TIRO-147483 format. One record per residue (C-alpha): x, y, z; residue number from 1. Coordinates in Angstrom, 1 decimal. Layout:
<rs>
<r xx="X" yy="Y" zz="Z" seq="NUM"/>
...
</rs>
This chain:
<rs>
<r xx="-10.7" yy="-108.7" zz="-150.3" seq="1"/>
<r xx="-7.9" yy="-106.3" zz="-151.3" seq="2"/>
<r xx="-9.0" yy="-103.5" zz="-149.0" seq="3"/>
<r xx="-8.4" yy="-105.5" zz="-145.8" seq="4"/>
<r xx="-4.7" yy="-106.0" zz="-146.2" seq="5"/>
<r xx="-4.3" yy="-102.4" zz="-147.5" seq="6"/>
<r xx="-6.3" yy="-100.8" zz="-144.7" seq="7"/>
<r xx="-3.3" yy="-100.2" zz="-142.3" seq="8"/>
<r xx="-1.3" yy="-98.6" zz="-145.1" seq="9"/>
<r xx="-4.2" yy="-96.4" zz="-146.2" seq="10"/>
<r xx="-5.1" yy="-95.4" zz="-142.7" seq="11"/>
<r xx="-1.5" yy="-94.4" zz="-141.9" seq="12"/>
<r xx="-1.1" yy="-92.5" zz="-145.2" seq="13"/>
<r xx="-4.3" yy="-90.5" zz="-144.8" seq="14"/>
<r xx="-4.3" yy="-90.3" zz="-141.0" seq="15"/>
<r xx="-7.7" yy="-92.1" zz="-140.6" seq="16"/>
<r xx="-9.4" yy="-93.2" zz="-137.4" seq="17"/>
<r xx="-10.8" yy="-96.7" zz="-137.2" seq="18"/>
<r xx="-14.3" yy="-95.3" zz="-137.8" seq="19"/>
<r xx="-13.1" yy="-93.6" zz="-141.0" seq="20"/>
<r xx="-11.4" yy="-96.8" zz="-142.2" seq="21"/>
<r xx="-14.7" yy="-98.6" zz="-141.6" seq="22"/>
<r xx="-16.4" yy="-96.1" zz="-143.8" seq="23"/>
<r xx="-14.2" yy="-97.3" zz="-146.7" seq="24"/>
<r xx="-15.4" yy="-100.8" zz="-146.1" seq="25"/>
<r xx="-19.0" yy="-99.6" zz="-145.8" seq="26"/>
<r xx="-19.1" yy="-97.8" zz="-149.2" seq="27"/>
<r xx="-17.4" yy="-100.7" zz="-151.0" seq="28"/>
<r xx="-19.9" yy="-103.3" zz="-149.8" seq="29"/>
<r xx="-22.9" yy="-101.0" zz="-150.3" seq="30"/>
<r xx="-21.8" yy="-100.9" zz="-153.9" seq="31"/>
<r xx="-21.5" yy="-104.7" zz="-153.9" seq="32"/>
<r xx="-25.1" yy="-104.9" zz="-152.7" seq="33"/>
<r xx="-26.3" yy="-102.7" zz="-155.5" seq="34"/>
<r xx="-24.3" yy="-104.8" zz="-158.0" seq="35"/>
<r xx="-25.9" yy="-108.0" zz="-156.7" seq="36"/>
<r xx="-29.5" yy="-106.8" zz="-156.9" seq="37"/>
<r xx="-29.0" yy="-105.5" zz="-160.4" seq="38"/>
<r xx="-27.5" yy="-108.7" zz="-161.8" seq="39"/>
<r xx="-28.8" yy="-109.0" zz="-165.4" seq="40"/>
<r xx="-30.7" yy="-112.1" zz="-166.6" seq="41"/>
<r xx="-27.9" yy="-112.7" zz="-169.1" seq="42"/>
<r xx="-25.3" yy="-113.6" zz="-166.5" seq="43"/>
<r xx="-22.3" yy="-113.6" zz="-168.9" seq="44"/>
<r xx="-23.0" yy="-110.0" zz="-169.6" seq="45"/>
<r xx="-23.0" yy="-109.3" zz="-165.8" seq="46"/>
<r xx="-19.5" yy="-110.7" zz="-165.5" seq="47"/>
<r xx="-18.3" yy="-108.5" zz="-168.3" seq="48"/>
<r xx="-19.9" yy="-105.3" zz="-167.0" seq="49"/>
<r xx="-18.8" yy="-106.1" zz="-163.5" seq="50"/>
<r xx="-15.2" yy="-106.4" zz="-164.7" seq="51"/>
<r xx="-15.3" yy="-103.0" zz="-166.4" seq="52"/>
<r xx="-16.7" yy="-101.3" zz="-163.3" seq="53"/>
<r xx="-14.1" yy="-103.0" zz="-161.0" seq="54"/>
<r xx="-11.4" yy="-101.8" zz="-163.4" seq="55"/>
<r xx="-12.7" yy="-98.2" zz="-163.3" seq="56"/>
<r xx="-13.3" yy="-98.2" zz="-159.5" seq="57"/>
<r xx="-10.0" yy="-99.7" zz="-158.4" seq="58"/>
<r xx="-8.1" yy="-97.5" zz="-160.9" seq="59"/>
<r xx="-9.8" yy="-94.4" zz="-159.5" seq="60"/>
<r xx="-9.0" yy="-95.6" zz="-155.9" seq="61"/>
<r xx="-5.4" yy="-95.8" zz="-156.9" seq="62"/>
<r xx="-5.4" yy="-92.1" zz="-157.9" seq="63"/>
<r xx="-7.2" yy="-90.9" zz="-154.8" seq="64"/>
<r xx="-5.6" yy="-89.0" zz="-152.0" seq="65"/>
<r xx="-8.4" yy="-88.3" zz="-149.6" seq="66"/>
<r xx="-11.4" yy="-90.1" zz="-148.0" seq="67"/>
<r xx="-14.3" yy="-88.8" zz="-150.1" seq="68"/>
<r xx="-13.0" yy="-89.6" zz="-153.6" seq="69"/>
<r xx="-11.7" yy="-93.0" zz="-152.3" seq="70"/>
<r xx="-15.2" yy="-93.8" zz="-151.0" seq="71"/>
<r xx="-16.7" yy="-93.0" zz="-154.4" seq="72"/>
<r xx="-14.2" yy="-95.1" zz="-156.2" seq="73"/>
<r xx="-14.7" yy="-98.0" zz="-153.9" seq="74"/>
<r xx="-18.4" yy="-97.7" zz="-154.3" seq="75"/>
<r xx="-18.1" yy="-98.1" zz="-158.1" seq="76"/>
<r xx="-15.7" yy="-101.0" zz="-157.7" seq="77"/>
<r xx="-18.1" yy="-102.6" zz="-155.3" seq="78"/>
<r xx="-20.9" yy="-102.5" zz="-157.9" seq="79"/>
<r xx="-18.7" yy="-104.3" zz="-160.3" seq="80"/>
<r xx="-17.7" yy="-107.0" zz="-157.7" seq="81"/>
<r xx="-21.4" yy="-107.5" zz="-156.8" seq="82"/>
<r xx="-22.2" yy="-108.2" zz="-160.5" seq="83"/>
<r xx="-19.2" yy="-110.6" zz="-160.8" seq="84"/>
<r xx="-19.8" yy="-112.5" zz="-157.6" seq="85"/>
<r xx="-23.6" yy="-113.0" zz="-158.1" seq="86"/>
<r xx="-23.2" yy="-114.0" zz="-161.8" seq="87"/>
<r xx="-20.5" yy="-116.6" zz="-161.2" seq="88"/>
<r xx="-22.2" yy="-118.2" zz="-158.2" seq="89"/>
<r xx="-25.6" yy="-118.4" zz="-159.8" seq="90"/>
<r xx="-24.1" yy="-119.9" zz="-163.0" seq="91"/>
<r xx="-22.3" yy="-122.5" zz="-161.0" seq="92"/>
<r xx="-25.3" yy="-123.3" zz="-158.9" seq="93"/>
<r xx="-27.4" yy="-123.8" zz="-162.0" seq="94"/>
<r xx="-24.9" yy="-125.7" zz="-164.1" seq="95"/>
<r xx="-23.8" yy="-128.3" zz="-161.5" seq="96"/>
<r xx="-27.0" yy="-129.7" zz="-160.1" seq="97"/>
<r xx="-25.5" yy="-132.9" zz="-158.8" seq="98"/>
<r xx="-23.4" yy="-132.1" zz="-155.8" seq="99"/>
<r xx="-24.2" yy="-128.4" zz="-156.0" seq="100"/>
<r xx="-22.7" yy="-127.7" zz="-152.6" seq="101"/>
<r xx="-19.5" yy="-129.4" zz="-153.5" seq="102"/>
<r xx="-19.3" yy="-127.4" zz="-156.8" seq="103"/>
<r xx="-19.8" yy="-124.1" zz="-155.0" seq="104"/>
<r xx="-17.3" yy="-125.0" zz="-152.4" seq="105"/>
<r xx="-14.7" yy="-125.7" zz="-155.2" seq="106"/>
<r xx="-15.5" yy="-122.4" zz="-156.9" seq="107"/>
<r xx="-15.2" yy="-120.4" zz="-153.7" seq="108"/>
<r xx="-11.9" yy="-122.2" zz="-152.7" seq="109"/>
<r xx="-10.4" yy="-120.5" zz="-155.8" seq="110"/>
<r xx="-12.0" yy="-117.2" zz="-154.7" seq="111"/>
<r xx="-10.3" yy="-117.6" zz="-151.3" seq="112"/>
<r xx="-7.0" yy="-118.5" zz="-153.1" seq="113"/>
<r xx="-7.1" yy="-115.1" zz="-154.8" seq="114"/>
<r xx="-7.4" yy="-113.5" zz="-151.4" seq="115"/>
<r xx="-4.4" yy="-115.4" zz="-150.0" seq="116"/>
<r xx="-2.3" yy="-114.4" zz="-152.9" seq="117"/>
<r xx="-3.5" yy="-110.8" zz="-152.5" seq="118"/>
<r xx="-2.3" yy="-110.7" zz="-148.9" seq="119"/>
<r xx="1.2" yy="-112.0" zz="-149.9" seq="120"/>
<r xx="1.4" yy="-109.5" zz="-152.8" seq="121"/>
<r xx="0.4" yy="-106.6" zz="-150.6" seq="122"/>
<r xx="3.1" yy="-107.5" zz="-148.1" seq="123"/>
<r xx="5.7" yy="-107.8" zz="-150.9" seq="124"/>
<r xx="4.9" yy="-104.8" zz="-153.2" seq="125"/>
<r xx="3.3" yy="-102.0" zz="-151.2" seq="126"/>
<r xx="6.3" yy="-101.3" zz="-148.9" seq="127"/>
<r xx="8.5" yy="-101.2" zz="-152.1" seq="128"/>
<r xx="6.2" yy="-99.5" zz="-154.6" seq="129"/>
<r xx="3.6" yy="-97.7" zz="-152.5" seq="130"/>
<r xx="-0.2" yy="-97.9" zz="-152.9" seq="131"/>
<r xx="-0.7" yy="-96.5" zz="-156.4" seq="132"/>
<r xx="1.2" yy="-98.8" zz="-158.7" seq="133"/>
<r xx="0.0" yy="-102.1" zz="-157.3" seq="134"/>
<r xx="-3.6" yy="-100.9" zz="-157.3" seq="135"/>
<r xx="-3.3" yy="-99.8" zz="-161.0" seq="136"/>
<r xx="-1.9" yy="-103.2" zz="-161.9" seq="137"/>
<r xx="-4.8" yy="-104.8" zz="-160.0" seq="138"/>
<r xx="-7.3" yy="-102.7" zz="-161.9" seq="139"/>
<r xx="-5.7" yy="-103.6" zz="-165.2" seq="140"/>
<r xx="-6.1" yy="-107.3" zz="-164.5" seq="141"/>
<r xx="-9.9" yy="-106.7" zz="-164.2" seq="142"/>
<r xx="-9.9" yy="-105.1" zz="-167.6" seq="143"/>
<r xx="-7.9" yy="-108.0" zz="-169.1" seq="144"/>
<r xx="-10.2" yy="-110.6" zz="-167.6" seq="145"/>
<r xx="-13.3" yy="-108.6" zz="-168.7" seq="146"/>
<r xx="-12.0" yy="-108.6" zz="-172.3" seq="147"/>
<r xx="-11.4" yy="-112.3" zz="-172.1" seq="148"/>
<r xx="-14.9" yy="-112.9" zz="-170.8" seq="149"/>
<r xx="-16.3" yy="-110.8" zz="-173.6" seq="150"/>
<r xx="-14.5" yy="-112.8" zz="-176.3" seq="151"/>
<r xx="-15.8" yy="-116.1" zz="-174.8" seq="152"/>
<r xx="-19.3" yy="-114.6" zz="-174.5" seq="153"/>
<r xx="-19.2" yy="-113.6" zz="-178.2" seq="154"/>
<r xx="-17.7" yy="-117.0" zz="-179.4" seq="155"/>
<r xx="-20.4" yy="-118.9" zz="-177.6" seq="156"/>
<r xx="-23.1" yy="-117.1" zz="-179.4" seq="157"/>
<r xx="-24.0" yy="-114.8" zz="-176.5" seq="158"/>
<r xx="-25.2" yy="-117.6" zz="-174.2" seq="159"/>
<r xx="-23.5" yy="-119.6" zz="-171.5" seq="160"/>
<r xx="-24.8" yy="-122.9" zz="-170.2" seq="161"/>
<r xx="-27.1" yy="-122.3" zz="-167.2" seq="162"/>
<r xx="-28.0" yy="-118.6" zz="-168.0" seq="163"/>
<r xx="-31.6" yy="-119.3" zz="-168.7" seq="164"/>
<r xx="-32.6" yy="-122.2" zz="-166.5" seq="165"/>
<r xx="-36.3" yy="-122.3" zz="-165.7" seq="166"/>
<r xx="-36.9" yy="-120.6" zz="-162.3" seq="167"/>
<r xx="-39.4" yy="-121.0" zz="-159.5" seq="168"/>
<r xx="-40.8" yy="-118.2" zz="-157.5" seq="169"/>
<r xx="-39.7" yy="-118.3" zz="-153.8" seq="170"/>
<r xx="-42.0" yy="-117.5" zz="-150.9" seq="171"/>
<r xx="-41.4" yy="-114.4" zz="-148.8" seq="172"/>
<r xx="-40.4" yy="-116.5" zz="-145.8" seq="173"/>
<r xx="-37.7" yy="-118.4" zz="-147.8" seq="174"/>
<r xx="-36.3" yy="-115.2" zz="-149.2" seq="175"/>
<r xx="-36.2" yy="-113.5" zz="-145.8" seq="176"/>
<r xx="-34.6" yy="-116.6" zz="-144.2" seq="177"/>
<r xx="-31.8" yy="-117.0" zz="-146.7" seq="178"/>
<r xx="-31.3" yy="-113.2" zz="-146.8" seq="179"/>
<r xx="-30.9" yy="-113.1" zz="-143.0" seq="180"/>
<r xx="-28.3" yy="-115.9" zz="-143.1" seq="181"/>
<r xx="-26.2" yy="-114.3" zz="-145.8" seq="182"/>
<r xx="-26.6" yy="-110.9" zz="-144.2" seq="183"/>
<r xx="-25.1" yy="-112.1" zz="-140.9" seq="184"/>
<r xx="-22.5" yy="-114.2" zz="-142.7" seq="185"/>
<r xx="-21.3" yy="-111.4" zz="-144.9" seq="186"/>
<r xx="-20.7" yy="-109.4" zz="-141.7" seq="187"/>
<r xx="-18.9" yy="-112.2" zz="-139.9" seq="188"/>
<r xx="-16.5" yy="-113.1" zz="-142.7" seq="189"/>
<r xx="-15.7" yy="-109.4" zz="-143.5" seq="190"/>
<r xx="-15.2" yy="-108.4" zz="-139.9" seq="191"/>
<r xx="-12.5" yy="-111.1" zz="-139.6" seq="192"/>
<r xx="-10.8" yy="-110.6" zz="-142.9" seq="193"/>
<r xx="-11.0" yy="-106.8" zz="-143.0" seq="194"/>
<r xx="-9.7" yy="-106.2" zz="-139.4" seq="195"/>
<r xx="-7.3" yy="-109.1" zz="-138.8" seq="196"/>
<r xx="-4.3" yy="-107.3" zz="-140.3" seq="197"/>
<r xx="-4.9" yy="-104.3" zz="-138.1" seq="198"/>
<r xx="-5.5" yy="-106.6" zz="-135.1" seq="199"/>
<r xx="-2.2" yy="-108.5" zz="-135.9" seq="200"/>
<r xx="-0.2" yy="-105.3" zz="-136.1" seq="201"/>
<r xx="-1.5" yy="-104.0" zz="-132.7" seq="202"/>
<r xx="-1.4" yy="-107.2" zz="-130.6" seq="203"/>
<r xx="1.0" yy="-109.7" zz="-132.1" seq="204"/>
<r xx="4.5" yy="-110.0" zz="-130.9" seq="205"/>
<r xx="5.5" yy="-111.3" zz="-134.4" seq="206"/>
<r xx="5.7" yy="-109.2" zz="-137.5" seq="207"/>
<r xx="5.8" yy="-111.8" zz="-140.2" seq="208"/>
<r xx="5.1" yy="-110.5" zz="-143.8" seq="209"/>
<r xx="5.0" yy="-107.0" zz="-142.4" seq="210"/>
<r xx="1.9" yy="-107.7" zz="-140.3" seq="211"/>
<r xx="0.0" yy="-109.5" zz="-143.2" seq="212"/>
<r xx="0.6" yy="-113.0" zz="-141.7" seq="213"/>
<r xx="-2.8" yy="-113.1" zz="-140.0" seq="214"/>
<r xx="-4.8" yy="-112.4" zz="-143.1" seq="215"/>
<r xx="-2.7" yy="-114.7" zz="-145.2" seq="216"/>
<r xx="-3.2" yy="-117.5" zz="-142.7" seq="217"/>
<r xx="-6.9" yy="-116.8" zz="-142.4" seq="218"/>
<r xx="-7.4" yy="-116.9" zz="-146.2" seq="219"/>
<r xx="-5.1" yy="-119.9" zz="-146.7" seq="220"/>
<r xx="-7.2" yy="-121.7" zz="-144.1" seq="221"/>
<r xx="-10.5" yy="-120.6" zz="-145.8" seq="222"/>
<r xx="-9.1" yy="-121.8" zz="-149.1" seq="223"/>
<r xx="-8.1" yy="-125.2" zz="-147.7" seq="224"/>
<r xx="-11.3" yy="-125.4" zz="-145.7" seq="225"/>
<r xx="-13.5" yy="-124.9" zz="-148.8" seq="226"/>
<r xx="-11.5" yy="-127.5" zz="-150.7" seq="227"/>
<r xx="-12.0" yy="-129.9" zz="-147.8" seq="228"/>
<r xx="-15.7" yy="-128.9" zz="-147.7" seq="229"/>
<r xx="-16.0" yy="-129.8" zz="-151.3" seq="230"/>
<r xx="-15.0" yy="-133.3" zz="-150.5" seq="231"/>
<r xx="-16.9" yy="-133.5" zz="-147.2" seq="232"/>
<r xx="-20.2" yy="-132.4" zz="-148.8" seq="233"/>
<r xx="-20.2" yy="-135.4" zz="-151.1" seq="234"/>
<r xx="-20.4" yy="-137.7" zz="-148.0" seq="235"/>
<r xx="-21.8" yy="-135.8" zz="-145.0" seq="236"/>
<r xx="-24.9" yy="-133.8" zz="-144.3" seq="237"/>
<r xx="-24.6" yy="-130.1" zz="-145.4" seq="238"/>
<r xx="-26.2" yy="-128.9" zz="-142.1" seq="239"/>
<r xx="-23.9" yy="-131.0" zz="-139.9" seq="240"/>
<r xx="-20.9" yy="-129.5" zz="-141.7" seq="241"/>
<r xx="-22.4" yy="-126.0" zz="-141.4" seq="242"/>
<r xx="-23.1" yy="-126.3" zz="-137.7" seq="243"/>
<r xx="-19.8" yy="-127.8" zz="-136.8" seq="244"/>
<r xx="-18.0" yy="-124.9" zz="-138.5" seq="245"/>
<r xx="-20.1" yy="-122.3" zz="-136.8" seq="246"/>
<r xx="-19.4" yy="-123.9" zz="-133.4" seq="247"/>
<r xx="-15.7" yy="-123.9" zz="-134.0" seq="248"/>
<r xx="-15.7" yy="-120.3" zz="-135.3" seq="249"/>
<r xx="-17.6" yy="-118.8" zz="-132.3" seq="250"/>
<r xx="-15.3" yy="-120.6" zz="-129.9" seq="251"/>
<r xx="-12.1" yy="-119.5" zz="-131.6" seq="252"/>
<r xx="-13.2" yy="-115.8" zz="-131.9" seq="253"/>
<r xx="-13.6" yy="-115.7" zz="-128.1" seq="254"/>
<r xx="-10.1" yy="-117.0" zz="-127.8" seq="255"/>
<r xx="-8.7" yy="-114.6" zz="-130.4" seq="256"/>
<r xx="-10.1" yy="-111.7" zz="-128.5" seq="257"/>
<r xx="-7.6" yy="-112.4" zz="-125.7" seq="258"/>
<r xx="-4.7" yy="-113.7" zz="-127.8" seq="259"/>
<r xx="-1.4" yy="-112.0" zz="-126.9" seq="260"/>
<r xx="1.2" yy="-114.0" zz="-128.7" seq="261"/>
<r xx="1.9" yy="-114.4" zz="-132.4" seq="262"/>
<r xx="1.7" yy="-118.2" zz="-132.5" seq="263"/>
<r xx="-1.6" yy="-118.2" zz="-130.6" seq="264"/>
<r xx="-3.0" yy="-115.6" zz="-133.0" seq="265"/>
<r xx="-1.8" yy="-117.6" zz="-136.0" seq="266"/>
<r xx="-3.4" yy="-120.8" zz="-134.7" seq="267"/>
<r xx="-6.7" yy="-118.9" zz="-134.2" seq="268"/>
<r xx="-6.6" yy="-117.6" zz="-137.8" seq="269"/>
<r xx="-6.2" yy="-121.1" zz="-139.1" seq="270"/>
<r xx="-9.0" yy="-122.5" zz="-137.1" seq="271"/>
<r xx="-11.3" yy="-119.5" zz="-137.9" seq="272"/>
<r xx="-10.8" yy="-120.2" zz="-141.6" seq="273"/>
<r xx="-11.7" yy="-123.8" zz="-141.2" seq="274"/>
<r xx="-14.8" yy="-122.9" zz="-139.2" seq="275"/>
<r xx="-16.3" yy="-120.3" zz="-141.5" seq="276"/>
<r xx="-15.3" yy="-122.0" zz="-144.8" seq="277"/>
<r xx="-18.3" yy="-124.3" zz="-145.4" seq="278"/>
<r xx="-21.0" yy="-121.8" zz="-144.5" seq="279"/>
<r xx="-21.5" yy="-119.9" zz="-147.8" seq="280"/>
<r xx="-21.2" yy="-122.9" zz="-150.2" seq="281"/>
<r xx="-23.8" yy="-124.9" zz="-148.1" seq="282"/>
<r xx="-26.2" yy="-122.0" zz="-147.7" seq="283"/>
<r xx="-26.1" yy="-120.9" zz="-151.3" seq="284"/>
<r xx="-26.4" yy="-124.5" zz="-152.5" seq="285"/>
<r xx="-29.6" yy="-124.8" zz="-150.4" seq="286"/>
<r xx="-30.9" yy="-121.7" zz="-152.0" seq="287"/>
<r xx="-30.0" yy="-122.7" zz="-155.6" seq="288"/>
<r xx="-31.7" yy="-126.1" zz="-155.0" seq="289"/>
<r xx="-35.0" yy="-124.2" zz="-155.1" seq="290"/>
<r xx="-34.1" yy="-122.8" zz="-158.6" seq="291"/>
<r xx="-34.8" yy="-119.1" zz="-157.8" seq="292"/>
<r xx="-34.8" yy="-116.5" zz="-160.6" seq="293"/>
<r xx="-31.4" yy="-114.8" zz="-161.2" seq="294"/>
<r xx="-32.6" yy="-111.5" zz="-159.8" seq="295"/>
<r xx="-33.9" yy="-113.1" zz="-156.6" seq="296"/>
<r xx="-30.8" yy="-115.1" zz="-156.1" seq="297"/>
<r xx="-28.7" yy="-112.0" zz="-156.8" seq="298"/>
<r xx="-30.7" yy="-110.0" zz="-154.3" seq="299"/>
<r xx="-30.3" yy="-112.6" zz="-151.5" seq="300"/>
<r xx="-26.5" yy="-112.9" zz="-152.3" seq="301"/>
<r xx="-26.3" yy="-109.1" zz="-152.4" seq="302"/>
<r xx="-27.7" yy="-108.8" zz="-148.9" seq="303"/>
<r xx="-24.5" yy="-110.4" zz="-147.7" seq="304"/>
<r xx="-22.8" yy="-107.2" zz="-149.0" seq="305"/>
<r xx="-25.0" yy="-105.1" zz="-146.7" seq="306"/>
<r xx="-23.8" yy="-107.2" zz="-143.7" seq="307"/>
<r xx="-20.2" yy="-106.9" zz="-145.0" seq="308"/>
<r xx="-20.7" yy="-103.1" zz="-145.2" seq="309"/>
<r xx="-22.4" yy="-102.6" zz="-141.8" seq="310"/>
<r xx="-20.7" yy="-104.8" zz="-139.3" seq="311"/>
<r xx="-17.0" yy="-104.0" zz="-140.1" seq="312"/>
<r xx="-18.0" yy="-100.4" zz="-139.9" seq="313"/>
<r xx="-19.6" yy="-101.1" zz="-136.5" seq="314"/>
<r xx="-16.4" yy="-102.7" zz="-135.4" seq="315"/>
<r xx="-14.5" yy="-99.6" zz="-136.3" seq="316"/>
<r xx="-16.9" yy="-97.3" zz="-134.4" seq="317"/>
<r xx="-16.9" yy="-99.6" zz="-131.4" seq="318"/>
<r xx="-13.1" yy="-99.7" zz="-131.4" seq="319"/>
<r xx="-12.8" yy="-96.0" zz="-131.6" seq="320"/>
<r xx="-15.4" yy="-95.4" zz="-128.9" seq="321"/>
<r xx="-13.9" yy="-97.9" zz="-126.4" seq="322"/>
<r xx="-10.3" yy="-97.5" zz="-127.4" seq="323"/>
<r xx="-9.9" yy="-101.2" zz="-127.9" seq="324"/>
<r xx="-10.1" yy="-103.4" zz="-131.0" seq="325"/>
<r xx="-10.2" yy="-106.4" zz="-128.7" seq="326"/>
<r xx="-13.6" yy="-105.2" zz="-127.3" seq="327"/>
<r xx="-14.8" yy="-104.7" zz="-130.8" seq="328"/>
<r xx="-14.3" yy="-108.4" zz="-131.5" seq="329"/>
<r xx="-17.6" yy="-108.9" zz="-129.8" seq="330"/>
<r xx="-19.2" yy="-108.0" zz="-133.1" seq="331"/>
<r xx="-18.1" yy="-111.0" zz="-135.1" seq="332"/>
<r xx="-18.5" yy="-113.3" zz="-132.1" seq="333"/>
<r xx="-22.1" yy="-112.3" zz="-131.8" seq="334"/>
<r xx="-22.7" yy="-112.9" zz="-135.5" seq="335"/>
<r xx="-21.2" yy="-116.4" zz="-135.3" seq="336"/>
<r xx="-23.4" yy="-117.3" zz="-132.3" seq="337"/>
<r xx="-26.5" yy="-115.9" zz="-134.0" seq="338"/>
<r xx="-25.8" yy="-118.0" zz="-137.1" seq="339"/>
<r xx="-25.4" yy="-121.1" zz="-135.0" seq="340"/>
<r xx="-28.6" yy="-120.4" zz="-133.2" seq="341"/>
<r xx="-30.5" yy="-119.9" zz="-136.5" seq="342"/>
<r xx="-29.1" yy="-123.1" zz="-137.8" seq="343"/>
<r xx="-30.3" yy="-125.0" zz="-134.7" seq="344"/>
<r xx="-33.7" yy="-123.3" zz="-134.3" seq="345"/>
<r xx="-34.9" yy="-123.7" zz="-137.9" seq="346"/>
<r xx="-35.1" yy="-127.5" zz="-137.9" seq="347"/>
<r xx="-38.2" yy="-127.7" zz="-140.1" seq="348"/>
<r xx="-38.5" yy="-124.6" zz="-142.1" seq="349"/>
<r xx="-40.0" yy="-124.3" zz="-145.6" seq="350"/>
<r xx="-36.8" yy="-122.5" zz="-146.6" seq="351"/>
<r xx="-35.1" yy="-125.9" zz="-146.6" seq="352"/>
<r xx="-37.7" yy="-127.8" zz="-148.5" seq="353"/>
<r xx="-37.4" yy="-128.6" zz="-152.1" seq="354"/>
<r xx="-37.6" yy="-131.6" zz="-154.5" seq="355"/>
<r xx="-34.5" yy="-133.6" zz="-155.2" seq="356"/>
<r xx="-33.0" yy="-133.0" zz="-158.6" seq="357"/>
<r xx="-31.6" yy="-136.4" zz="-159.4" seq="358"/>
<r xx="-29.1" yy="-138.7" zz="-157.7" seq="359"/>
<r xx="-26.5" yy="-136.8" zz="-155.7" seq="360"/>
<r xx="-28.5" yy="-133.6" zz="-155.4" seq="361"/>
<r xx="-28.2" yy="-131.5" zz="-152.3" seq="362"/>
<r xx="-29.9" yy="-133.0" zz="-149.2" seq="363"/>
<r xx="-32.2" yy="-130.3" zz="-147.8" seq="364"/>
<r xx="-33.8" yy="-132.0" zz="-144.8" seq="365"/>
<r xx="-32.6" yy="-130.3" zz="-141.6" seq="366"/>
</rs>
């Protein structure tokens, strides 16, 4: 999620329009889609290769000065991120069969924590050191983690628990249903996280953290929300948690579109994070409950990258055409409403039917 907090600085340095800024997001998430659909059967290897590609891509982005080489660099880094995200989520979904949704929520709360820290670090270091040096350090961390993953992969004999779980073939209807959910959700989350810094700078009367306060609050709320979801999913219905979050998110986006004051905008960011936090862990847990092959699960997860690529770019184009980022907020609002409707309409779909895998497994009845 580094690109979202960096977007105002990059756009200012390179004199980019909102449509051109959206193109950076588009290329990165198209790369993430390709990374997800090419996830290898040996998932530990996917994490290692993904780390190397992320290192190369972000390093090249740090050395870029214009839009075209930056897009190519972000495309490469996106492939790496797609490999990492798909491999880690599939491994978690396979390894923790009891309370799978809770386990995935816990994993993704740490993913969100990284995004929170990123927003703070961007606010602290970019004004002082510029874009290049922080990005090079960020790329080096990927290289370091990749090397550590390779050592662990080698010491474990080249196999990680959960890599080769027996898989079931999913029907086309189930694949299409889950792919549509994650496609729309990828667009919703990325529209909010990628554009909230720019929105804050343009419309907030506060300038906390150099304009990064909105994205920090949003990701902090997502982090806390996923930690709370991990607890809630042990006691409440997954679908009830999912629908409640979507209802909250769609309502708050409508309010955010007209927010004028920093404190109102900050409150909206917190509520948005809580609203969208449970959706991905619940949906991916429902998917992994059907034990799909790694390549199928990777494809469905990667489709969220297409949504993350398309809809933020659409926001940028709509903002440029109408001259208002407020009007462009209709894009994430529409996505939240569509997800809520899909959750309500598909009450008895085969996409949510599977056998229970022992006490405490995910409840799939809708």
